[in-house]
N, C-alpha and C positions, 0 to 999 in steps of 0.2 A: 556485488551489489545486493545480495540477498540480505534481508533484514533492515534495509534502509527505508525511510519514508519518502514517498514521491507524490507529486501532484500531477494530475492529468492536465495536459496543455492543449489537447485537441479532442474532438468528438462530443457526443451528447453528455458525457460525464466530466466535461471541462471543469477545472478547479476543485475536483474531488481528491481527497487525501487517501492514499493506499499504502500498504506495506508491500515491498517486493518480496515475493515468496519463492521465485525461481527465475532462471534465465535460460534462453535457448536461441543462440545466434543473435539475430536482429530484434528479438522479442523478449519481453519480460512478462512475468505472471504476477498479477496484483490481486490482493485481497483486502477487504475492509472489515471482515469479521461479521458483517450483517448480510447485505445482499450478495456480496462476493465472498464466499467462505473459502477456507483452505482447500476444501474438496472440489470447488468449482471456481477457480480464480479467473480473472479477466486477463486475456492475452492482449498485449498492447505493444505497438512498435516503440522501441527505445527513444526514437526522436520525438515522440508525442508525450513524453513525461519529463518532469524536472525533479531531480533528487533534491529534497529540502533538508533532510537530516540524516547524516551518515551513520549514526550509532543508535538507532531506535531499538532494535532487538538483536540479540545473539541467537543464531540458529541452533536450537537444541537438536540432539541426536535423533529424537523421535518426531521432529518436525514442529512447525508452529501450531499454536492453539488459537482459535478464534477469539477467546477471551483476552489473551495477551495482545493480539492485534488491536482489538477495540480499545484496550487500556492505553496502548502506546499512541494511537490516533487521538484519543480524548485528551491526553496530556499535552500533545502537540497543539491541538486546537485551542485549549485553554491558554496556552502560552502566546499564541499568535492570532486567535480569533479567525480561523479558516473554516470554510463551509464543509459540512460533513457529507458523506455519501448518501445516506438514506434519511432524509428529514421530511 
């Protein structure tokens, strides 16, 4: 699932678009490149997200960059007019 775009379906961040940066059992780690950076991702239960785009980013060997995450989210939002994380 790493590198896919996902939308939060529960919690105070409902309808926010993130990139999945990691997985751990029943949880995924999400970043939006702004409020939630790669260094401080949001931990969220898998059942509280919905994957919306399966091929957003390829995971590089040195890890994700916040600028790449912001760019991928911006492109997706322009295509589908979805709410951003920090407006």
